[in-house]
GUDREN-728904 format. One record per residue: x, z, y of N, C-alpha, C, O, CB in turn. Coordinates in steps of 0.1 Angstrom, whole numbers, plus 5000, padded with zeros to 4 digits. Glycine has a CB too. Layout:
N
XZYXZYXZYXZYXZY/...
# end
This chain:
391
128026964581128726974596130326894598130726814606129027144598/131026974585132426984589132726804578133726734579133527194583/131726784570132326654566131826554576132326454576131926614551/131126574582130826474594132526454607133126354611129126574604/132826614610133326624619135226554611136226524618133026804624/135126544599136326484591135926334591136926264594136426534575/135026304590134926154590135526074604136325994605133226114588/134826154612135026114627136626104633137126014640134326224635/137126224627138626244627139326094620140126034626138926404618/138826054606139125944604139325814609140425754607138625944601/138225774615137725644623138725654635139225544637135925654627/139025744643139725764655141125734651141825654658139425914659/141625804638143325774637143325654631144425594630144325884628/141925594625142025424624142525324633143625254634140725364624/141425344643141325314655142425284661142725174665140825394661/143425434661144725404669145725334665146625274671145325494672/145425344650146325274644146725084644147625004640146125324633/145325084649144624944650145324864660145924764659143124944654/144824964671145524924681147024924685147024824693144924984687/147624944685149124984685149624834682150424804691149625114671/149524764676150424644671150024544680150924504687150124594655/148824504682148124424694148724484707149124394714146324444694/148924604711149124614723150924524726151324464736148924794726/151524544713153324514712153024394710153724314716154424584698/152024344703152124134705151924074720152623984723150524044696/150924144728150524084739151624144748151524114760148924114743/152724214746153724254755154924144752155724104760154224424753/154924094742156123984736155523824739156323734742156523994716/154323804740153523754741153923644756154223524758152623864741/153423814766153823754777155323764782155623724793153123804787/156123814773158123814776158223694773159023634779159423914764/157323634764158123464757157523374766158023264765157723404739/156523384774155723274783156523324797156423234805153823284784/157023404801157823444813159723384805160623354813157523654818/159823384793161023314795161223174792162323124791161723364790/159923114789159822984787159522924800159622804802158922954775/159322964804159122924823159922964831159922914842158022964832/161023074827162323044836162822964827163922954832163323154840/162922884817164022794809163122674813163822574810164322824790/162222654816161222514820161922494837162522394841158922564819/161722574843162222594853163822534860164122474870161922714853/164422584849165622564851166422424842167422364843166022684849/165522434834165622294825165422144835165922044833164322304811/164422184845163822034851164122064865163122094872161821984847/165422074872165622064884164421984893163721894888166922014886/164522014904163821954917164321804919165521804923164022064930/163721684918164421564921165021574935164621634945163221434920/166221504934166821564947166521444962166321324963168721584943/166521534971166321444981166921264985168021214982166721534992/165721184993166321084993167421095005167621205010165320974993/167921015009169520995017168720885030167920795028171220895004/169120925041168620875050168520735053167620695061169220915058/169520655046169420505046168320475033167520375034171120425042/168220545024167420505016165420505017164420455012168020565006/166020635030164520685037164020575050162920575054164620855045/165220485054164720405062164420245056163820155062165620415073/165020225041164720125034162920145033162020065038165620145019/162620315024161820315024160320265034159420195032162120395020/160820345044160220315056159920185061158820145066160820355064/161120095060160720005064159719865052159019765055161919975072/160119905042159519865030157819895035157019805036160119965014/157520045039156220035037155419995053154319955055155720195031/156519995061155519855074155319765070154119725071156319785087/156319695061156219535058154819555049153919495054157819455048/154619625038153319675032152219655040151319585036153419805028/152219715052151619765058150919665064149719655064152119855063/151919565071151519435079151119335067150519235071153019375089/151319325051150919225044149219305046148319225050151819195026/148819425044147519475042146819435055145619425056147419625037/147619425066146719415080146319295080145319265087147319455094/147219175072146919055074145519005060144718905060148518985072/145619095052144419125043143219145050142219085052144619235035/143619255055142319325064141919245077141019285084142819485071/142319155079142519035092141418945086140318895091144218935093/142218915072141318775067139618845060138618775060142518675050/139618975055138119025051137419055066136219095067138219185040/138119055076137319085087136718965088135418965088138019135099/137318855090136818695097136018655086135218575090138018575101/136118685072134918635066133818715067132718665065135118595053/133918835069132718905068132118855086131118785088133119115064/133118885096132218835105131518695105130418675110132918855115/132418595099131418455098130418475088129418405091132118325093/130318575075129418595068127718645073126618625070130118675061/128818745086127318835095126918695104125718685103127919025110/127318615110126818515115125918445110124918435116127618445117/126118395097125418315086124318395082123218335079126418275073/124218515080123018605076122018625088120818615088123518755070/122918655098121718645113121118495113120018495117122718655131/121718395110121518245112119818225100118718175103123318145106/120318275087119418295076118118355084117118295088119918385064/118518485084117418585092116518545102115818625108117918675098/116518445105116118425122115318285115114218275120117818375137/115718195103115118105100113818155088112718095086116118005096/114118275081113518375078111818385087110718345083114618495081/112318445098111618435105110418365112109318385113112018445109/111418245115110718135119109618085107108418065109111818035123/110218065096109618035084108118135082107118075079110618045072/108218245084107018325085106418315091105218325087106918415085/106918275106106018215115104618105115103418105119106818165120/105517995106104717875102103817895094102717835095105417795096/104218005082103418015071101618105079100418105075104518125057/102218175091100918245093100518125102099418085099100918425100/101018065110100317945117099717885106098517915107101317845126/099817805095099417735087097817815083096717775082100517715077/098417935080097018025071096218055086095218125082097718225061/096118045098095518075109094917925109093717935105096618135122/095117825110094617705107093117655096092117585097095617665104/094017725083093317705072092217815074091017795072094217705058/092517905077091118015078090017955091088817985092091818215083/090617865102089717845109088917715102087717695107090317835122/089317625094088817505090087917585078086717545075090017385085/088417685073087417755061086117805066085017785062088117895055/086617865077085317935087084417815086083317835082085617985105/084817665091083917585104082917535092081717525094084917425115/083817505074083317465068081917555060080817505056084417425062/082417685060081417785058080017805065078917825060081917885061/080417775078079217785088078717635085077517615088079817815106/079017585083078017415081077317415065076217365062079417235081/078517525052077517485041076517585044075517525041078017495025/076117735049075117765050073717695055072617755054075517855054/073717595060072417525060072817365052073717295054071917515077/071317335039071517245034071317115042071117085053070817265024/071717015030071516845039069916845044069716795055071816665024/069116885038067316815042067416975051067716925062065616795024/067417035051067317135064067917105078067417135089068017265059/069017035076070317005087069616865091069716825103072316985079/068816805081068116645087067016675096066516595104067416545076/066516805092065316785097065016885113064316875123064316825084/066016975108066317065124067116945132067016975144067417235123/067716835130068616755139067616695151066416675151069316615129/068316685159067716645173067016495171065916455176069016635186/067716415161068016295158068616265145069416335140068616245168/068216125141068816105130070116085130070816115121068316025124/070615995143071816015148072716115146073716105139071816005159/072016245154073416345156073316395142074316445138073416495169/072416385133072416435118073616365110074416425104071016395111/073616245112074916145108076416205113077316235105074615995116/076316205127077316235131078316375129079516395131077016205142/077016505124077616605120077916565104078916625100076716725123/077616525099078316485088079316415085079816435074077916455082/079716325094080816275095081716355099082816315095080816175100/081716455106082516505112082616625104083716675106082216495123/081816705096082516805086083016725077083616795069081616895079/083016605073084016465064085416485068086416475060083516285070/085616515082086816525089087316645086088416655081086616515102/086616745089087116895089087416905073088616945070085717025095/086616865063087416885053088516805045089116845035086716905047/088716675053089916645054091516705056092616685051089716605062/090916815068091916865077091916965074092817045079091816855090/091017025063091417165057092217145046092817245041090317255053/092417015041092916965025094616965033095617015027092116755018/094616895046095816905054096617015055097817015055095516895065/095417135055096217295063096417335052097417405053095317425073/095917335041095917415026097617335021098517415018094217365014/097917195020099317135013100317225026101317285022099516915014/099717215042100717275052101317415049102417465051100117285065/099917495043100317605040101217655029102017745028099417665040/100917555017101617605005103517525007104517565001100417544988/103417415015105017395017105317485025106017565018105417265022/105217525039105317655043105917775034107017835035104017695047/105017775027105617935015106417905007107117995004104518015004/106717745000107417734997109117755003110217794999106917664994/108517685014110217675025110517855025111417915020109717585049/109517925033109918085033110418165020111218255019108718175038/109818115011110318204996111518104995112218184988109118214979/112218014996113317954995114518055007115618115003112917775000/113918055018114918115028115118265027116118325031114518085043/114118335022114118485016115218465003116118545002112318555010/115218374996116418394984117418324990118318314981116118334969/118018265005118718235003119518345013120718335014118618125003/118418465020118718555029119218635020120318685023117618605038/118718675006118918814997120718764997121618845000117918834977/120718624992122518574986123418625000124318695001122818354983/122718555008123718585019124118755018125218795015123018525035/123118825021123218955027124019025013124619135015121419025032/123918965001125019024986126119014993126819114996125218924970/126418854995127818804999128518925014129618985014127518615005/127718925023127919015032128519135032129419175040127019045036/128019215017128019345015129719315011130819375014126619415003/129319225003131319224993132019215002133119265000131819084983/131819125015133019125021132619285029133719325031133418975031/132019345032132419445039132819565029133219675034131219465049/132819565016133419645006134719615010135419705014133119624991/135119445009136719405009137119455022138219505023137019235007/136519455031137019495044137419645044138419665051136119475055/136919745038137019885038137919895033139019925039136219945033/137719865021139119875008140119815016141119875013138919774991/140519705026141519695029141919735043143019715049141819585025/140819805048141619925062142220045050143420095050139720035079/141320075041141820215037143720165030144520255032140320295021/144220045024145220015023146120045029147120115025145219925022/146019965046146520015055147120135059148320175060145919995059/145620215063146120325064146920435056147520535061145320355066/146920395041147420465031149220435033150120515031146720425016/149520295037150420235041151620345050152720405049149820105048/150420305060151120395073151420565070152420625070149920395087/150320605066150320755063151320785056152020875059149220795056/151820675039153020725035154120705044154820805043153320675022/154620615053155420615061155720735069156720785066155120525068/154920775077154820875083155121035074155621135078153520845088/154621005066155121185057156521135053156921245049154021255039/157621045050158420985049159421075057160221155053158220855053/158921035071159521035088159721155091160721205096158620975100/158021265088158221395089159121485084159621575091157521415086/159321445068160121535062161521555065162121665062160021505050/162121435073163421475081163421565092162621595100164021355088/165221635088165521735094166621655111167421565112166421835081/166221725117166021655133168021615133168321555143165321815149/168721625126170021565118169721455113170621375114170521635108/168721425108168521325097168021205107168321085108167321375085/167021285113166021185127167721085134168220975131164921355147/168221195144169221135145170221005139170420915146169621215145/170821015123171120955119170220855116170920755116171720995112/169020825113168320715111168120675123168020545122167120745104/168120715136167720665150169520515152169620395156167620865165/170420595147171520545153171820445139172820375138172820655157/170920455131171220315115170520205122171020095122170220345096/169120255131168920145140168920085149168319985153168420125140/170020175154170420105167171620015159171519895162171020225181/172420035150173419965147172419795139172819685140174520085135/171519825136170519715131170019625144169719505145169119785123/170019715153169119635164170819535172170819435178168019785179/171919635168172919565178173719445169174519365175174219685185/173419425157173719315146172319205153172519085156173519385126/171619245155170519125157170619075169170418965171169019155157/171119155179171719135194172619015193172418915199172619255199/173519035186175019005185174218835185174118755195176219095168/173818795171173118705166172118635173171818515170172718745156/171618685181170618625193171718565203172018445205169618755202/172118655207173518575218174518475213175318425221174518695223/174618435198175818325195174318225197174518115201176918325175/173118245196172418145192172318085208172317965212170918195183/172318195214171518165228173018065234172817975242170918355241/174318095231175518025234174917875226175017775233177118115226/174617865217174417735210173817635218174117525221173617745198/172317735222170917645228171717605244171417495251169017785230/172817715249173517645260174017535261173717445269174417695263/174917525253175817435251175117265248175517155251176717495241/173817335237172817215236172617135243172717015241171917225234/171817215258171217165268172317095279172117005288170417285272/173117155276174617125286175216945279175716855286176417295282/175116955265175316825266174216715265174416595269176116805256/173116745261171916685264171716645282170916555287170916795258/172316715288172116735305173416575307173216465313173016965315/174316615301175616525302175116385298175516295305176916575291/174316345289174316235281173116185290172816075287174116245265/172416235298171216195308172216115317172315995319170316345318/172716225321173816135336174616025333174615925340175316235343/175216015322175815915319175115835316175615735321176615925310/173615815310172915695307171915665325171215575329171715735288/172115755329171415735344172215595353171515515359171715915355/173115595352173715445361173315335354172915235360175515425362/173315325340172815205334171615195331171315095325173315165323/170515285334169415275336168315245349167115215349169315345332/169415285358168915285374168015425373167015425380167915115380/168215535367167615665365167615725353168415755344166515655369/166415745354166115865338164715935339164115945349167516025336/164315975328163216055325163016185320162716175308162616005317/163116295324163016405316162216405304161016375305162716495323/162816435294162016465284161316595279160916635268162616435277/161316645289160516775291161416895273160816975266157916725289/162716865273162616925261162917095265163617145256163816855251/162417195277162317315278163517365275164517285275161317355271/163717505273164917535277165617575259166817615259164817685290/165017565248165717575238166517505235166817415243165217595231/167117505221168517445220168017355205166817355202170017595217/169017285197168517205184168617095189168917055200167017215179/168417055180167616855179166716775182166516655184167216805171/165716915182164216895181163616875195163016965201163417025173/164016745199163316735214161516695213161016635204164316585223/160816745224159916745226159516675238160416665247159716835224/158216635240157616565254157316715262157416825258155916455252/156916675275156216745283155116815283154816885292156216705288/154316785271153316795269152816915264151816985265153216705264/154116925256154717065248154717195251154017295249156117055247/156117145262156917185271155717285284156017395288157817035276/154617215288153717275296152617365292151917445298153217175303/152517335277151917405268152417595262151717695261152017305259/153517565261154917625260154617775272154417895270156317495266/154717695283155117775292153817835296153817885307155917705303/152717825291151117895295151518005280151318125284149217735293/151817995271151818065261152918145262152918225252151617985251/153818155269155018245268154718335281154818455279156718175268/154218305294153718355306152618445301152518555306153218235315/151718405293150518515284151418625281151518725288149718445267/152118595268153018705261154218785269154818875264153718625251/154418735281154818835288154018905294154519005300155618805296/153018905296152018975307151319035294150119045296150918875319/151719085284151419135271152119235272151519345271151719045260/153319225273154619335271154419435275153919445286155719315276/154519565266154019695271152819735262152819845257153419685286/151719635260151019725254151019725236151719645230149619705260/150219825231150819935223150019795211149019725213150320145225/150919795200150419755187149419825182149419945185151219755178/148319765175147019825167146919715156146819595159145419835177/146919745144146519655133144819615134143919695133147019725118/144819485135143519435132143419395152142919285153142119595123/143519425160143719415174144019265176144919205170144719505180/143019195187143619055191143419085205143218975211142818925185/143519195215143419205225142019255230141019285223143719105229/142119265246143119205253144119385259144819395269142219085267/143819485249144419635256145319605245146419625249143519805257/145319575233146419585224146119465214145219375216146619735216/147019475204147119335193148019375185148919455188147619185200/148019295170148519325158149719155163149819115175147019335141/150319105152151419025155150618905155150918845165152619035146/149418835146149018735147147718705161147318605167148618715131/147218865160146518835174146918795185146318705192146018925179/148318855188149418845198149518645199149318565208151218945189/149918635188150018485187149118375188149218265194150518465175/147818425181146418335187146418375202146718285210144618375178/146218475208145518505218146718415228146118355236145118675220/147718405228148518335235148218165235148118085244149718385230/148318135221148417995221146817935228146617825234148717955203/145718065225144418015229144317985244143317925248143418125225/145218025253145718025267146117885269146217845280146818125271/146417785257147217645260146417605256146617485259148517595255/145017605250144217545246144117495232143417395229144217455254/144917555223144817575210144117655204143917755210145817595206/143517645193142617755182143517805171143117795160141317665173/144517845174144717925160144318025150143818125153145317975162/144517975135143818025123144118235131144718275141145017955102/143518275123143418425123144518515118144918615124142218455116/145118465106146118545100147518455096147518345092145418595088/148618525097150118465098149818385085150818325082151718585098/148818365073149018325064148618165067149118065062148318415054/147918175073147118015077147717965090147817845092145218035081/148418075101148917995110150317925109150817835116148918065121/150818005097152317925095151817775087152717715082153618035084/150517715086150217625081150017525092150317405088149217645073/149517525105149417475115150417405120151517455117149017545122/150517265128151317245134152317195124152117185112151517325143/153817175132154717125124155917195121156317275130155017015127/156917185108157317275106159117265113159717155113157117305092/159517365117161117345127161517415123161017525123161517355141/163317375114164317445109164517555125164117525136165717335104/165317685120165617765132166417715140166117745152166117885130/167517625140168217555146167617455156168417415165168817495138/166417425156165717345163164817385171164317305180165117275156/164517525171163617605178163117585192163917595201164017715178/162117565194162217575212160917685218160017735211161917375220/160917705232160217755235158817795231158317735241160417735242/157617845224156917825220156417855207155517935204156917745222/157417785200157517775186157317915176158317995175158817705185/156217955169156118045162157518135148158018085138154917975157/157718235153158718205140158118325129157818435133160718245144/157918305115157218365107158318475096159418425093156218255099/158118595092159118695089158718705071157718665066158918855101/159618765065159818845052159118725040158518625045158719025053/159218735027158718625022157018615018156518515013159518605012/156318745022155118725020154318695032153118705034154718825015/155518635044154718615060153318675064152218635065154418455062/154318815065153718905069153618975082152919065085153918955063/154818885093154618895100155018765110155418665104155019005101/154818745127155018635129155318675146155018795149153918545123/155718595155156618635168156418515180156018415174158318635164/156418505189156818345196158218345204158718435211155618305209/158718265202160218215203160318185215159818075218160818115195/160818255224160918255241161918195242161918145254161118395250/163018155233164518105236165518165234165218265228164718075249/166918165236168118225232167818305221168518405221168718295243/167218285213167318335203166618525204167118635201168818305199/165518485210164518595212163418565209162918455211164518635225/162718675205160718645207160318745213161018845216159618635193/158818735215158218825218156818815209156118725205158118825231/156918985206156119005192155219105196155119145208157119055177/154419165185153819305187154219345171153719315160151919305192/155419435174155819495164155419565149155619525137156019555170/154819675155154719755141153619915150153719955162157119815132/152819945140152220065144153320185152154320245146151720115130/152920205166153520295173154920235178156020305180153720425163/154820095181155720045186154419945200153219925201156919955173/155919905209154519835220155119685220156319675217154419925241/154519535224154519435226156019435237156319475248153119405230/156619345223158019355235158719215228158519165217159219545234/160119165242161119075233161919185223162019315223162318985243/162519035213163519135205164218985197163618875198162619285193/165219015190165718905186165018845175164718925166167018925184/164718725173164418705157165118705145164718675134164118595156/166318765149167118795135167118965132167819025125168818725135/166219025140165819185136165319225117165519315110164219215147/164419055115163919075106164618925097165218835103162519105108/164318925080164618805078163418725078162418755071165518795068/163618575089163118485086162418425076163218415067163518455090/161018355072160418315064160818175068161518125059159218375063/160518095081160317945084159317975104158818065110158917855065/159517875105158817835118158017745119157917665110159517795125/157217725129156317595129156017585142155617685148154917595121/156017465147155417445165153417375161152817285155157017235178/153217465166151717465166151217315172150217265166151117585176/151717245182150817155192152117015196151816925204150317275209/
# end
C-alpha cells in the first residue's frame, strides 16, 4: 500500500510538470495572433471613399452599361418571341400531321376489315351462293378495286407517318432553340438588374452633403447641354430665315413658289412635305408620352425604354422600326447633326446604347434611364454617336 501511494504521487507530479509548458505556449500563441492581427490591420488601411465626381462617373457608366444590357435583352426577347411563334406553328403542323395519320389509319382499317370479311368466303362458295353469275363477277370486281384502294391507303399512311416524323424532329429542334433563347433572355435580364443595383448601391452610400454636391454637378452638366442646345436653336432659326428670304426672292421671278416642307429644323438637309407630315405625327405621339416612366424592355403604352419609345412613335407614322438601337441606327438615311430635322433619330455613346427623337432647336424627346420619365432634353446631354432619318 505505501508503494502504491508513492506511485500515484509520482504520476501526479509528472502530469503537473507536463501541463505547465503547454499552458504557457498557448498563451504566447494567442498573444502572437493578436499582435499579428493588429499589425495586419495597421498595415492594410481601408480603401479611401470615392469622391462625388468619381461616384458620378461610375453611376453614369453603370447606367450606360445597363442601357447596353437592355438592348441585349431586347434583342434576346425579340428572338425568343420569334422562336416561340415558330414553335407554335411547328406544333400546329405536328397536330395536323397526327390527324392525317389517324385519318389514314382509319381508312386503312376500313379497307382491311372489308377485305377480311370478303376473304372469309371462298370463291367457289361465293359463286354457289350468289344470286346469279353476274352478281358474283360484280362482287369480285368490287373486291379488286378495294384491294387497290387499300394499297393507296397503305401508301398514304406511310407518307403521313414520314411527314409526322419530320415534323416531330423539327419541333424538337425548335424547342431546343427556344430554350436557348429563353436562357439568353434570363441572363440578359439579370445583367441589367445587376448594373442598376450597383448604381443604386453607389448612390445610397452617399451622405446628404455628397448627394447635394452630386445634384449640383448634374445641374452644371444640364446647363452646359442647355447652352449648346440654345446655340443650335439660334443656328436653325437663322437658317430658316435665310431659306424664307431665298424663297421670297425667287417668288417674283417664278410667279410664286412651293413650300418644300422643310419643317422647323435647320441645316442644309431639306426634305419634302411627306417627311414633315410623318415627323409631325411622330412628335405628336412622343409629346403625349412625356411623363411616363422609363422601364427597361418596355414598348408602351404605359412605359417605355429608349428604343421602345422611338419604335412606337414612328409606328404612328406608318414606319416599322426594328426593336434595338443597334438595328434602328441602320434604318433610313444617315444625317449630320448640323442637318437634323424634327423626327430624326439621334443615337448616343460609342456602343449606340441610347436613342432619342429630335424635336428641333437642339432638343429631343426620349426615355432617359431607370428612375426617370419620358421628357424633353438637350441632345448634348450625352455624347452623340450619329443620327438617321428613318423615312
